[in-house]
Structure formats: C-alpha cells, structure tokens
C-alpha positions as CSV (number, residue, x, y, z in Angstrom):
1,M,90.0,91.9,97.0
2,N,86.4,90.9,96.9
3,S,84.5,93.9,98.3
4,S,81.4,91.8,99.1
5,Y,83.6,89.8,101.5
6,K,84.7,92.9,103.2
7,E,81.2,94.3,103.6
8,L,79.7,91.1,104.9
9,V,82.6,90.3,107.3
10,L,82.4,93.8,108.7
11,L,78.6,93.7,109.0
12,Y,78.8,90.3,110.8
13,W,81.6,91.6,113.1
14,Q,79.4,94.7,114.0
15,I,76.4,92.5,114.7
16,G,78.7,90.3,116.9
17,R,79.9,93.4,118.8
18,D,76.3,94.5,119.3
19,I,75.5,91.0,120.7
20,L,78.4,91.2,123.1
21,N,77.4,94.7,124.3
22,R,73.8,93.6,124.8
23,Q,74.8,90.5,126.7
24,Q,77.1,92.6,128.9
25,Q,74.2,95.0,129.6
26,Q,71.3,92.6,129.9
27,G,73.2,89.5,131.1
28,W,73.3,86.0,129.7
29,G,69.8,85.1,130.9
30,A,68.3,87.6,128.6
31,K,68.6,85.3,125.5
32,V,69.9,88.2,123.4
33,I,70.9,86.0,120.5
34,N,67.6,84.1,120.4
35,S,65.5,87.3,120.4
36,L,67.8,89.0,117.9
37,A,67.6,86.0,115.5
38,A,63.8,86.0,115.7
39,D,63.7,89.8,115.1
40,L,66.1,89.8,112.2
41,Q,64.3,86.9,110.5
42,K,61.0,88.6,110.9
43,A,62.3,92.0,109.6
44,F,64.2,90.4,106.7
45,P,62.6,87.1,105.8
46,E,64.2,87.0,102.4
47,M,67.7,87.4,103.8
48,K,69.8,84.5,104.8
49,G,72.7,84.7,107.3
50,F,70.7,85.7,110.4
51,S,70.1,82.2,111.8
52,L,70.7,81.5,115.5
53,R,73.8,79.5,114.6
54,N,75.3,82.2,112.4
55,L,74.6,84.9,115.1
56,K,76.6,82.7,117.5
57,Y,79.4,82.7,115.0
58,M,79.2,86.5,114.7
59,R,79.4,86.8,118.5
60,A,82.4,84.4,118.6
61,F,84.1,86.3,115.8
62,A,83.7,89.7,117.5
63,E,84.9,88.2,120.8
64,A,88.0,86.6,119.1
65,Y,88.8,89.8,117.2
66,P,88.0,92.9,119.3
67,D,90.2,95.2,117.1
68,E,88.2,96.6,114.1
69,Q,91.4,97.4,112.2
70,L,92.4,93.7,112.2
71,V,88.9,92.8,111.0
72,Q,89.0,95.4,108.1
73,A,92.3,93.9,106.9
74,P,93.3,91.1,106.6
75,L,90.2,89.2,108.0
76,A,87.8,91.0,105.6
77,L,89.9,89.8,102.7
78,I,88.7,86.2,103.1
79,S,85.2,84.9,103.1
80,W,83.0,84.5,106.1
81,Y,83.2,80.7,105.7
82,H,87.0,80.9,105.9
83,N,86.7,83.0,109.1
84,I,84.3,80.5,110.6
85,T,86.7,77.6,109.8
86,L,89.5,79.4,111.5
87,L,87.4,80.0,114.6
88,E,86.3,76.4,114.8
89,K,89.6,74.7,114.1
90,L,92.2,77.0,115.8
91,K,92.5,78.4,119.2
92,S,95.8,80.4,118.8
93,P,95.3,84.0,117.4
94,E,98.8,83.9,116.0
95,E,98.1,80.7,114.2
96,R,94.8,82.0,112.8
97,L,96.5,85.1,111.4
98,W,99.2,83.0,109.8
99,Y,96.6,80.9,108.0
100,V,94.7,84.1,107.0
101,Q,97.9,85.5,105.4
102,Q,98.6,82.2,103.7
103,T,95.0,82.1,102.4
104,I,95.3,85.6,101.0
105,Q,98.7,85.0,99.5
106,H,97.9,81.7,97.9
107,G,94.2,82.1,97.2
108,W,93.2,79.0,99.1
109,S,89.6,77.7,98.9
110,R,87.9,76.8,102.2
111,N,88.6,73.1,101.5
112,V,92.3,73.8,100.9
113,L,92.4,75.8,104.1
114,V,90.8,73.0,106.1
115,H,93.3,70.5,104.6
116,Q,96.3,72.7,105.5
117,I,95.0,73.2,109.0
118,E,94.3,69.5,109.5
119,S,97.7,68.6,108.1
120,K,99.2,71.1,110.6
121,L,101.0,73.1,107.9
122,Y,101.7,75.9,110.4
123,H,103.8,73.5,112.5
124,R,105.4,71.8,109.5
125,Q,106.9,75.0,108.1
126,G,110.6,74.9,107.5
127,K,112.2,76.2,110.7
128,A,115.7,76.1,109.4
129,T,117.4,79.5,109.5
130,T,118.3,80.5,105.9
131,N,119.5,83.5,104.0
132,F,117.3,82.7,101.0
133,N,115.3,85.9,101.3
134,H,118.5,88.0,101.2
135,T,120.4,86.1,98.5
136,L,117.8,84.9,96.1
137,P,115.1,86.9,94.2
138,Q,111.5,86.5,95.5
139,P,110.1,83.6,93.5
140,Q,113.3,81.5,93.9
141,S,113.7,82.4,97.6
142,E,110.2,81.2,98.4
143,L,110.6,78.0,96.4
144,A,113.9,77.3,98.2
145,Q,112.2,77.8,101.6
146,Q,109.4,75.5,100.5
147,L,112.0,72.7,100.0
148,L,112.8,72.8,103.7
149,K,109.2,72.1,104.8
150,D,108.3,68.7,106.0
151,P,106.0,67.6,103.1
152,Y,105.2,64.3,104.6
153,T,102.4,63.6,107.0
154,F,102.2,60.1,108.4
155,D,99.2,60.5,110.6
156,F,97.4,57.7,108.8
157,L,100.0,55.1,109.9
158,N,99.1,55.5,113.6
159,L,102.7,55.1,114.6
C-alpha cells in the first residue's frame, strides 16, 4: 500500500467534507469553493492540488462517499486520479467499488482502469454459476473463471 495515496485521499476527502458542511451552513450562493481555492492558493502558493477544479472533485468525492471507513480502505489504497476517474465515469456505487477492488487486486494503472471501464468489464464478467472456487486451488480457480468472461467487444463494428 502506498501511504502517500492514503494520506492524500484522506486529506482531500476531509476538505470535501468541509466544503459540503460550509455549503450547507452558508448556502450555495456563498461561493465556498471559489473563496476556499483562493485562500488555499494564497496560503500555500508552492502546493499544487488546491485548484478550483480539484476542490470540486474533493466535494464530489466526499458527497459520493460519506463513510470515512470506506474512504480509509479501500479507496485510500488507490491514487487520487484513479478515484477521480471512477467518479467521472461511473454512477453506480457498487460498480465503482468493484473497479476499486479489481484495481487493487490487479495493480491497474489509471489508463488500464479507464480501458476496463470503457470496455464494460464489470458487465462482461462471467455470470455462469460455477464451483471453481470450491473445487480448484486459488490461481487455477480464478483462471478458469476468467475463461467464462466475454473477452470480445465489438463496439467498433456499430452493429
């Protein structure tokens, strides 16, 4: 586990929670994100990551994941950019968590994650009921299950 991922993701989640709380107290017209971005950039001019755009991502992240335990693990085990990708490309919390688990398990880069999402891997998973997990040892059971996936995507054919 990369501890810098965990610290950064937790920091960004906490800032996102603060933004949500301030917006709830002050209302949307208060331009909380704009003033916070200006304040943070003034206070920490050498630090990156406090742009208006990134603060909006922090808010969206905190809103999508209100449970701090979920943020601490598994979401903090992947990079901030992986988390942003999941927020931008997926609406379903269950689907996001599935991709988080797959990213952790297989060590996917952000580009591989994007490819897997765009090729709809979640929906292509082998749905056949098998007893592979009970009858085969771990590496072989996973390989056997992988054989039942639909490896073909014909999106490019426009059928």
